[in-house]
PAZAPA-4460 file (N, C-alpha, C; in steps of 0.05 Angstrom, whole numbers, plus 32768, in hexadecimal, padded with zeros to 4 digits):
% residues 197
    n_x    n_y    n_z   ca_x   ca_y   ca_z    c_x    c_y    c_z   seq   type   mol
   88D4   83F1   87E4   88C2   8404   87F2   88CE   840B   880D     1      M     A
   88CA   8425   8815   88D4   842E   882E   88C8   841E   8845     2      E     A
   88D9   8417   8858   88CF   8408   8870   88BF   841B   8881     3      K     A
   88A7   8413   8887   8895   8424   8897   8890   8418   88B2     4      R     A
   888A   842A   88C5   8884   8420   88E0   886B   840F   88E0     5      N     A
   8869   83FB   88F1   8850   83EE   88F5   883C   8401   8901     6      P     A
   8822   83FD   88FB   880D   840E   8905   87FC   8400   8919     7      I     A
   87FA   840C   8931   87E8   8401   8946   87CC   840D   8941     8      I     A
   87B9   83FC   893C   879D   8404   8937   878D   83FF   8951     9      L     A
   8782   8414   895C   8773   8412   8976   8756   8419   8971    10      I     A
   8745   8405   8975   8728   8409   896F   871A   8418   8986    11      H     A
   8701   841F   8981   86F2   842E   8995   86DE   841D   89A5    12      G     A
   86CD   842B   89B3   86B8   841F   89C4   86A4   8411   89B2    13      L     A
   869B   83FA   89BC   8687   83E9   89AE   8691   83DF   8993    14      W     A
   86AB   83E0   898E   86B7   83D5   8976   86CA   83BF   897E    15      N     A
   86D4   83B0   8969   86EB   839F   896C   86FE   83A8   8956    16      T     A
   8715   839A   8954   8728   83A1   893F   871D   839F   8923    17      A     A
   8707   8391   8920   86FB   838D   8905   86F0   83A7   88FA    18      S     A
   86EC   83BC   890B   86E3   83D6   8901   86F7   83E1   88EC    19      I     A
   8710   83D8   88ED   8724   83E1   88DB   8727   83D0   88C1    20      F     A
   8714   83BE   88BC   8717   83AB   88A6   871B   83B9   888B    21      S     A
   870E   83CF   8886   8712   83DD   886C   872E   83E8   886A    22      S     A
   8738   83F1   8881   8753   83FD   8882   8769   83E7   8881    23      M     A
   8765   83D1   888F   8779   83BD   8890   877C   83AE   8875    24      T     A
   8766   83AC   8866   8768   839F   884C   877A   83B0   883A    25      S     A
   8778   83CB   883C   8789   83DD   882D   87A6   83DB   8836    26      K     A
   87AA   83DA   8850   87C5   83D7   885B   87D2   83BD   8852    27      L     A
   87C2   83A8   8851   87CB   838E   8847   87D4   8390   882A    28      D     A
   87C4   839E   881A   87CB   83A2   87FD   87E5   83B1   87FA    29      D     A
   87E9   83C5   880B   8801   83D6   8809   8819   83C7   8815    30      I     A
   8814   83B5   8828   882A   83A7   8835   8835   83B5   884E    31      G     A
   8823   83C3   885C   882B   83D1   8874   8822   83C1   888D    32      I     A
   8835   83BC   889F   882F   83AD   88B7   881D   83BD   88CA    33      E     A
   880A   83AF   88D6   87F9   83BB   88EA   87F3   83A7   8900    34      Y     A
   87EB   83B2   8917   87E4   83A1   892E   87C9   83AD   8938    35      F     A
   87B4   839C   8937   8799   83A6   893E   878D   8394   8953    36      A     A
   8795   8398   896C   878A   8387   8982   876D   838F   8988    37      P     A
   875D   837C   8992   8743   8382   899C   8744   8385   89BB    38      T     A
   873C   839C   89C5   873C   83A2   89E1   8720   839F   89EC    39      L     A
   871D   8394   8A04   8703   838F   8A0F   86FA   83A8   8A20    40      N     A
   86E9   83B8   8A14   86DF   83D0   8A21   86C9   83CB   8A35    41      H     A
   86BE   83B2   8A35   86A7   83AB   8A46   8691   83C0   8A45    42      S     A
   8689   83C7   8A2D   8673   83D9   8A27   8677   83F5   8A34    43      Y     A
   8691   83FC   8A36   8697   8417   8A41   869B   8417   8A5F    44      G     A
   869C   83FF   8A6B   86A0   83FE   8A89   86BE   83FD   8A8F    45      M     A
   86CF   83F5   8A7D   86EC   83F4   8A82   86F8   8410   8A7E    46      T     A
   8708   8418   8A91   8715   8433   8A90   8728   8435   8A79    47      S     A
   872A   844C   8A6D   873E   8452   8A58   875A   844C   8A63    48      I     A
   875F   8452   8A7C   8779   844D   8A87   877F   842F   8A88    49      I     A
   876C   841F   8A90   8770   8402   8A90   8774   83F7   8A74    50      D     A
   8765   8402   8A61   8769   83F9   8A45   8784   8401   8A3A    51      L     A
   878F   8417   8A44   87A9   8420   8A3B   87BF   840D   8A46    52      T     A
   87BC   8404   8A5E   87CE   83F0   8A6A   87CE   83D6   8A5A    53      Y     A
   87B5   83CE   8A52   87B3   83B6   8A42   87C0   83B9   8A27    54      L     A
   87BB   83D0   8A1A   87C8   83D6   8A00   87E6   83D5   8A03    55      L     A
   87F1   83E1   8A18   880E   83E1   8A1C   8819   83C5   8A1D    56      N     A
   880C   83B3   8A2C   8815   8398   8A2E   8816   838B   8A12    57      E     A
   8802   8390   8A02   8800   8384   89E7   8816   838F   89D5    58      L     A
   881B   83A9   89D7   8831   83B6   89C7   884C   83AB   89D0    59      I     A
   8850   83A8   89EA   886A   839D   89F3   886E   8380   89E9    60      L     A
   8859   8370   89EA   885B   8354   89E0   8862   8353   89C3    61      Q     A
   8856   8366   89B4   8859   8365   8997   8873   8373   898D    62      K     A
   8879   838A   8999   888F   839B   898E   88A5   83A2   89A2    63      Y     A
   88A2   839A   89BB   88B6   83A1   89CF   88B4   83BE   89D7    64      G     A
   88CA   83C8   89E3   88CA   83E3   89EF   88D1   83FA   89DD    65      L     A
   88DF   83F4   89C7   88EB   840A   89B8   88E3   840D   899B    66      E     A
   88D8   83F8   898E   88D2   83FA   8972   88C0   8412   896B    67      K     A
   88C8   8421   8957   88B8   8438   894F   889E   842F   8942    68      E     A
   8888   843D   894A   886E   8435   8940   885E   844E   8938    69      I     A
   8848   8449   8929   8834   845D   8924   881B   8454   8933    70      D     A
   880A   8466   893A   87F1   845F   8948   87D9   846C   8939    71      I     A
   87C4   845C   8935   87AB   8467   892B   8795   845E   893E    72      L     A
   8787   8471   894A   8772   846A   895D   8757   8475   8953    73      G     A
   8743   8464   8954   8728   846C   894C   8717   8470   8965    74      F     A
   8709   8486   8967   86F7   848C   897C   8705   848B   8997    75      S     A
   86FB   847B   89AB   8709   8478   89C4   8726   846E   89C1    76      M     A
   872A   845F   89AB   8745   8455   89A6   875A   846B   89A3    77      G     A
   8752   8482   8999   8764   8499   8998   876C   84A4   89B3    78      G     A
   8759   84A3   89C6   875F   84AC   89E1   8772   8497   89EF    79      I     A
   876C   847E   89EA   877E   8469   89F5   879A   846C   89EA    80      I     A
   879D   8471   89D0   87B7   8475   89C4   87C5   848E   89D0    81      G     A
   87B6   84A3   89D4   87C2   84BB   89DF   87CB   84B7   89FC    82      R     A
   87BB   84A7   8A0B   87C3   84A1   8A27   87DC   848F   8A27    83      Y     A
   87DD   847D   8A14   87F5   846C   8A12   880E   847C   8A0C    84      W     A
   880C   848F   89FA   8823   84A1   89F3   882D   84AF   8A0C    85      I     A
   881A   84B8   8A1D   8822   84C6   8A36   882C   84B3   8A4B    86      K     A
   881D   849E   8A51   8822   848D   8A68   883A   847B   8A65    87      K     A
   883E   8471   8A4D   8853   845D   8A48   8869   8467   8A36    88      F     A
   886D   8482   8A37   8883   848F   8A28   8881   8488   8A0A    89      K     A
   8869   8485   8A00   8865   847F   89E4   886E   8496   89D2    90      G     A
   8871   84AE   89DD   887A   84C5   89CE   8897   84C0   89C4    91      Y     A
   88A5   84AE   89D1   88C1   84A9   89C9   88C3   8497   89B1    92      K     A
   88AD   8489   89AA   88AF   8475   8994   8899   8478   8980    93      R     A
   8886   848B   8984   8870   848F   8972   8877   84A4   895D    94      T     A
   8877   849D   8944   887E   84B0   892F   8865   84BF   8925    95      K     A
   884F   84B0   8923   8836   84BB   8918   881F   84B3   892A    96      R     A
   880E   84C6   8931   87F7   84C1   8942   87DE   84CC   8935    97      F     A
   87CD   84BA   892B   87B5   84C3   891C   879D   84BA   892C    98      I     A
   878B   84CD   8931   8772   84C5   893F   875B   84CC   892C    99      T     A
   8746   84BB   892E   872F   84BD   891C   8716   84BE   892E   100      V     A
   8708   84D5   892F   86F0   84D7   893E   86F4   84D1   895C   101      G     A
   870A   84DB   8967   8710   84D6   8984   8709   84EF   8994   102      S     A
   86FB   84EB   89AA   86F1   8502   89BA   8707   850F   89CC   103      P     A
   871B   851B   89BF   8731   8527   89CE   8728   853D   89E1   104      H     A
   8712   854B   89DA   8708   8560   89EB   86EE   8557   89F9   105      K     A
   86E9   853D   89F9   86D1   8533   8A05   86B9   8534   89F2   106      G     A
   86A4   8527   89F9   868C   8527   89E7   8673   8529   89F8   107      T     A
   8660   8539   89EE   8646   853C   89FB   8637   8521   89FD   108      L     A
   863E   850E   89EC   8631   84F4   89EC   8636   84E5   8A06   109      A     A
   864C   84EC   8A14   8653   84DE   8A2D   8649   84EC   8A46   110      S     A
   863F   8504   8A43   863B   8515   8A5A   8628   8509   8A6F   111      Q     A
   8613   84FB   8A66   85FF   84F1   8A79   8604   84D4   8A82   112      L     A
   861B   84C9   8A78   8621   84AD   8A7F   862D   84AC   8A9B   113      I     A
   8623   849C   8AAE   862E   849B   8AC9   864A   848E   8ACA   114      P     A
   865A   8499   8ADC   8676   848E   8ADE   8675   8470   8AE6   115      Q     A
   8662   8469   8AF7   865F   844D   8AFE   8645   8443   8AF2   116      Y     A
   8645   842D   8AE2   865D   841C   8ADD   866D   8423   8AC4   117      P     A
   8666   8439   8AB6   8671   843E   8A9C   8689   8451   8A9D   118      F     A
   869E   8448   8AAB   86B6   8459   8AAF   86C3   8462   8A95   119      K     A
   86C6   844F   8A82   86D4   8456   8A69   86C5   846C   8A5A   120      G     A
   86AA   8469   8A59   869A   847D   8A4A   869B   8498   8A59   121      I     A
   8699   8497   8A73   8699   84B0   8A83   86B4   84BF   8A80   122      S     A
   86CA   84B1   8A7A   86E4   84BE   8A77   86E5   84CD   8A5D   123      E     A
   86D1   84CB   8A4C   86D0   84DB   8A33   86BD   84F2   8A36   124      M     A
   86B4   84F8   8A4E   86A4   8510   8A53   86B5   8529   8A4F   125      K     A
   86A8   853F   8A48   86B6   8558   8A47   86C2   855F   8A62   126      I     A
   86DC   8566   8A62   86EA   856D   8A7A   86EE   8557   8A8E   127      N     A
   86EE   853E   8A84   86F3   8527   8A97   8710   8528   8AA1   128      S     A
   8715   851A   8AB7   8730   851B   8AC3   8744   850F   8AAF   129      S     A
   873D   84FA   8AA1   8750   84EE   8A8E   8756   8501   8A77   130      V     A
   8742   850E   8A6C   8748   8521   8A56   8757   853A   8A60   131      L     A
   8751   8543   8A78   8761   8559   8A83   877E   8551   8A87   132      R     A
   8782   8539   8A91   879E   852F   8A95   87AD   852E   8A7A   133      E     A
   879F   8524   8A65   87AC   8522   8A4B   87B3   853E   8A40   134      L     A
   87A1   8551   8A44   87A6   856C   8A39   87BE   8579   8A47   135      S     A
   87C3   8572   8A60   87DB   857C   8A6E   87F5   8572   8A62   136      N     A
   87F3   855C   8A53   880B   8550   8A47   880C   8552   8A29   137      Y     A
   87FD   8566   8A1E   87FC   856A   8A01   8818   856E   89F5   138      D     A
   882A   8579   8A05   8845   857E   89FB   8854   8565   89F2   139      Y     A
   884B   854E   89FD   8858   8535   89F5   8852   852E   89D8   140      L     A
   883E   853A   89CC   8837   8535   89B0   8847   8546   899D   141      L     A
   8857   8558   89A7   8864   856C   8996   8878   855F   8982   142      N     A
   8884   8548   898A   8897   853B   8978   888B   8526   8966   143      G     A
   8870   8524   8967   8862   850F   8958   8852   851C   8942   144      I     A
   8850   850F   892B   883F   8518   8915   8822   8511   891C   145      N     A
   8813   8524   8925   87F7   851F   892E   87E3   8528   891A   146      C     A
   87CE   8518   8915   87B8   8520   8904   879E   8517   8911   147      I     A
   878B   8529   8912   8770   8523   891C   875C   8523   8905   148      S     A
   8750   850D   88FF   873A   850B   88EC   8720   850D   88FC   149      F     A
   870D   851C   88F1   86F3   851E   88FE   86DD   8525   88EA   150      F     A
   86C4   8523   88F2   86AE   852D   88E1   869C   853F   88F1   151      T     A
   8693   8554   88E5   8680   8566   88F3   8665   8559   88F7   152      Y     A
   865F   8543   88EA   8646   8535   88EC   8648   851C   88FE   153      W     A
   8658   851E   8912   865D   8507   8924   8649   8509   893C   154      D     A
   8639   84F5   8940   8626   84F5   8956   8631   84E6   896F   155      L     A
   8649   84D9   896B   8656   84CD   8982   8669   84E0   8990   156      M     A
   8679   84ED   897F   868B   8502   898A   867D   851D   8981   157      V     A
   866F   8528   8994   865E   853F   898E   8663   8556   89A1   158      F     A
   8666   856E   8996   8669   8575   8979   8683   856B   896D   159      P     A
   8684   8569   8953   869A   855B   8945   86B5   8567   894A   160      G     A
   86B6   8582   894E   86D0   858E   8952   86DE   8585   896C   161      W     A
   86CF   8578   897E   86DC   856D   8996   86ED   8555   8991   162      R     A
   86EE   854D   8978   86FE   8535   8970   8719   853B   8965   163      A     A
   8724   8552   896B   8740   8556   8963   8752   8560   8979   164      Y     A
   876B   8557   8976   8780   855F   8989   8788   857C   8984   165      M     A
   8795   8588   8998   87A0   85A2   8994   87B9   85A0   8982   166      N     A
   87C7   8589   8984   87DF   8586   8974   87D9   857C   8958   167      A     A
   87E9   8585   8945   87E8   8579   892A   87D1   8583   8918   168      G     A
   87CD   8575   8902   87BA   857C   88EE   879E   8572   88F5   169      E     A
   878A   8581   88ED   876E   8579   88F1   8761   8576   88D5   170      K     A
   8756   855E   88D0   874B   8559   88B5   872D   8550   88B8   171      I     A
   871B   855F   88AC   86FF   8559   88AD   86F8   8546   8896   172      S     A
   86EA   8530   889D   86E0   851D   8889   86C2   8521   8886   173      L     A
   86B8   851F   886D   869C   8524   8868   868D   850A   8869   174      K     A
   8689   84FF   8881   8679   84E7   8884   8665   84EC   889A   175      V     A
   864F   84DC   889B   8639   84E2   88AC   8635   84D0   88C4   176      Y     A
   8645   84BB   88C6   8643   84A9   88DD   865E   84A5   88E9   177      K     A
   865F   84A2   8903   8678   849F   8911   8689   8488   8906   178      H     A
   867D   8470   8903   868B   8459   88F9   8696   845D   88DD   179      K     A
   8687   846D   88CD   8690   8471   88B1   86AA   8480   88AF   180      N     A
   86B3   848C   88C5   86CE   8498   88C4   86E3   8484   88BD   181      L     A
   86DF   846B   88C5   86F3   8456   88BE   86E9   8441   88AB   182      V     A
   86D0   8445   88A2   86C4   8431   888F   86BF   843C   8873   183      R     A
   86B9   8456   8872   86B4   8463   8858   86CD   8462   8847   184      N     A
   86CA   845A   882D   86E1   8455   881C   86F2   846F   8818   185      S     A
   86E4   8486   8815   86F2   849F   8812   8702   84A6   882B   186      V     A
   86F5   84A2   8842   8703   84A8   885B   871C   8496   885F   187      S     A
   8718   847C   8859   872E   8469   885C   8745   8471   884A   188      V     A
   873F   8478   8831   8754   8480   881E   8764   8499   8829   189      E     A
   8754   84AC   8834   8761   84C4   883E   8773   84BE   8856   190      R     A
   876A   84AD   8868   8779   84A6   8880   8792   8496   8877   191      I     A
   878F   8483   8865   87A6   8473   885C   87BB   8486   884F   192      I     A
   87B1   8499   8840   87C4   84AD   8834   87D5   84BA   8849   193      K     A
   87C9   84C2   885F   87D9   84CF   8874   87EC   84BB   8882   194      E     A
   87E3   84A2   8884   87F5   848E   8890   880E   8489   887E   195      L     A
   880B   848D   8864   8821   8488   8852   8833   84A1   884E   196      L     A
   882A   84B8   8858   883A   84D0   8853   8854   84D0   8863   197      T     A
***
């Protein structure tokens, strides 16, 4: 079998790495290496930037500075992954970047959340400074195979079309709950298919 890059799985707010259990059991069956750390979001009080620094330390410990990887981020995890690609020159080693229900263009669900103490949640507001900064560096995604999965019936990333990047392919999944984007068997099969392409 062709040697594939390890996949970094980045979970979202109010989740742990166990949110990916349906996906990781499939990856285990196929024999693809993955790394799914649990990041402490502190209920949305930890900044996306701080979480990105933590993720970088974990990636360095596991894979060093140069090993080529793929990234799959769910919800806020996709924003953390995107910030890592920018901040830590991840664009030099990331072959595939897949986000699932990630509020790349912000979400109305965050609009009324105060910045203090919920800094991480407030950074997902429409037109937040973090999301504006990322959009200024969209060109760094040009050399990466990017895919945004989303659902139009997402009440966490609302409206649903705010969950895709400008770069790459946009794929709508017909599921009705945010978490089902990575738990529904049909969704998981579709995402795994793209990881194997």
